[in-house]
C-alpha positions as CSV (number, residue, x, y, z in Angstrom):
1,X,102.8,181.3,22.9
2,X,101.6,179.3,26.2
3,X,104.5,176.8,27.2
4,X,102.1,173.3,26.5
5,X,105.0,170.5,25.7
6,X,106.0,167.7,27.8
7,X,109.4,167.2,26.8
8,X,110.0,163.6,27.4
9,X,113.4,161.4,27.2
10,X,112.7,157.5,25.8
11,X,115.5,155.3,26.9
12,X,115.1,154.5,30.7
13,X,112.8,157.3,31.4
14,X,109.5,155.3,28.9
15,X,111.5,152.4,28.2
16,X,113.5,149.9,29.8
17,X,116.9,150.3,28.7
18,X,119.9,149.6,30.8
19,X,118.9,145.9,31.7
20,X,118.7,144.9,27.8
21,X,121.8,146.6,27.2
22,X,123.9,144.9,29.6
23,X,122.6,141.4,28.7
24,X,123.6,142.8,25.3
25,X,127.0,143.9,26.1
26,X,127.3,141.0,28.1
27,X,126.6,138.6,25.4
28,X,129.4,140.2,23.8
29,X,132.3,139.7,26.3
30,X,132.1,143.0,27.8
31,X,132.2,143.5,31.8
32,X,129.6,146.0,33.2
33,X,128.2,146.9,36.0
34,X,124.6,145.7,37.1
35,X,121.4,147.7,36.9
36,X,122.0,148.9,40.6
37,X,125.4,150.4,40.1
38,X,124.5,151.7,36.7
39,X,126.0,155.6,36.6
40,X,126.4,158.6,34.2
41,X,129.7,156.5,33.2
42,X,127.4,154.0,31.6
43,X,128.1,151.0,33.7
44,X,131.9,151.7,34.2
45,X,132.4,151.0,29.7
46,X,135.3,153.1,28.4
47,X,133.6,156.0,26.1
48,X,134.7,153.8,22.7
49,X,133.9,150.5,24.1
50,X,130.2,152.1,25.4
51,X,129.4,153.7,22.0
52,X,131.2,150.2,19.9
53,X,128.6,148.1,21.8
54,X,125.6,150.9,21.6
55,X,126.5,151.4,17.6
56,X,125.8,147.1,17.9
57,X,122.7,147.4,19.8
58,X,120.7,150.2,17.6
59,X,120.2,147.7,15.1
60,X,117.6,146.0,16.6
61,X,117.8,146.9,20.2
62,X,116.0,149.4,20.1
63,X,112.8,148.1,19.1
64,X,112.5,145.2,21.4
65,X,112.7,147.5,24.8
66,X,109.8,146.9,27.0
67,X,108.0,150.0,28.2
68,X,107.6,151.3,31.5
69,X,103.7,150.6,32.1
70,X,103.3,153.4,34.4
71,X,105.3,156.1,31.9
72,X,102.5,154.8,29.5
73,X,100.0,155.2,31.8
74,X,101.2,158.7,32.7
75,X,102.3,160.2,29.4
76,X,98.1,159.0,28.1
77,X,96.7,161.0,31.1
78,X,99.1,163.8,30.6
79,X,97.9,163.7,26.7
80,X,94.5,163.7,27.2
81,X,94.7,166.4,29.5
82,X,95.3,168.3,26.8
83,X,99.1,168.2,27.0
84,X,101.3,167.9,23.7
85,X,104.0,165.2,24.1
86,X,107.7,165.3,22.4
87,X,110.2,162.6,22.5
88,X,113.7,163.6,22.7
89,X,116.1,161.7,23.0
90,X,119.9,160.9,22.2
91,X,119.3,158.1,19.7
92,X,120.9,158.7,16.5
93,X,118.9,160.6,13.9
94,X,119.6,157.6,11.6
95,X,116.9,155.8,14.1
96,X,114.2,158.5,14.3
97,X,111.8,155.7,11.9
98,X,112.9,153.7,14.3
99,X,112.3,155.4,17.4
100,X,108.8,156.4,15.9
101,X,108.0,152.6,14.9
102,X,108.4,151.7,18.7
103,X,106.1,154.6,19.6
104,X,103.5,153.6,17.8
105,X,103.7,150.0,18.1
106,X,104.0,150.3,22.1
107,X,100.7,152.1,22.0
108,X,102.2,155.3,23.3
109,X,100.5,158.9,22.6
110,X,101.6,160.1,19.6
111,X,103.7,163.3,19.7
112,X,107.1,164.8,18.0
113,X,109.9,162.8,17.7
114,X,113.2,164.5,18.1
115,X,116.5,162.6,17.8
116,X,119.2,164.6,18.6
117,X,122.2,162.3,18.6
118,X,124.9,161.4,21.4
119,X,126.0,164.1,23.0
120,X,123.3,166.6,22.2
121,X,122.3,169.5,24.2
122,X,119.1,168.7,25.2
123,X,118.6,171.9,27.3
124,X,119.7,174.4,24.4
125,X,116.8,172.4,22.2
126,X,114.2,172.7,24.6
127,X,115.0,176.7,25.5
128,X,115.4,177.6,21.7
129,X,111.5,176.2,21.0
130,X,110.7,177.4,24.5
131,X,106.7,175.6,24.8
132,X,107.7,173.3,27.1
133,X,106.3,172.8,30.6
134,X,108.3,170.1,32.2
135,X,111.6,168.0,30.6
136,X,110.7,164.8,31.8
137,X,114.5,162.1,32.2
138,X,116.3,159.7,33.9
139,X,119.6,161.5,33.7
140,X,120.9,164.8,35.4
141,X,121.5,167.2,32.5
142,X,124.7,168.8,31.6
143,X,122.8,172.1,32.6
144,X,119.5,173.1,33.1
145,X,117.1,174.7,30.5
146,X,115.8,177.9,32.0
147,X,112.3,177.6,29.7
148,X,110.6,175.0,31.9
149,X,111.2,172.4,35.3
150,X,112.9,169.4,34.9
151,X,111.9,166.2,36.2
152,X,113.7,163.0,37.1
153,X,112.1,159.8,37.0
154,X,114.1,158.1,40.0
155,X,116.9,155.4,39.2
156,X,119.7,154.0,40.8
157,X,121.9,156.2,39.2
158,X,120.3,159.6,39.7
159,X,119.8,159.3,43.6
160,X,122.5,161.8,44.1
161,X,121.0,164.4,42.0
162,X,119.4,167.7,43.4
163,X,116.9,168.0,40.8
164,X,113.5,166.5,42.1
165,X,112.3,162.8,41.5
166,X,109.1,162.0,40.9
167,X,107.3,159.2,40.1
168,X,104.9,159.2,36.8
169,X,101.9,159.5,38.8
170,X,103.6,162.4,41.3
171,X,104.2,164.0,37.3
172,X,101.1,163.4,36.3
173,X,99.3,165.0,39.4
174,X,101.7,168.0,38.7
175,X,102.2,168.9,35.4
176,X,98.1,167.3,34.2
177,X,96.3,170.6,32.0
């Protein structure tokens, strides 16, 4: 099989998640860092508090997330060049339909939707499939995939990352079919 799939995270890679979530968390009384100080530690929220707020946010929050226009344009260009798109996310499996609807409503190219649930191993899923060209995400993975490259879209919380940080234009230039 010739690898031909672009694996793409959704939240904060294709959509704007952090700013809407921060606003939501603050309206629910949480003390949370601002966008520029967000990190893998989820804005300083303890794990239980983050998970509690995320469960509340999931009901309605995902549907309202705005799209990143550069991601929309980039994914369409990759799709039109012959690449297949697979959206891979830590969103709970219960939100597969909401996620699929969000993709359609925002005008993203059609592709497979893989909802793994929080804490799942994206790299293992991608490796098991063996059809990927690149995995695009905003968060550095716990470990790398052995089957394809990983590219980070630049965000304040991945500035330290040793992985390649590429704009959407650079991703398209490098991974177009």
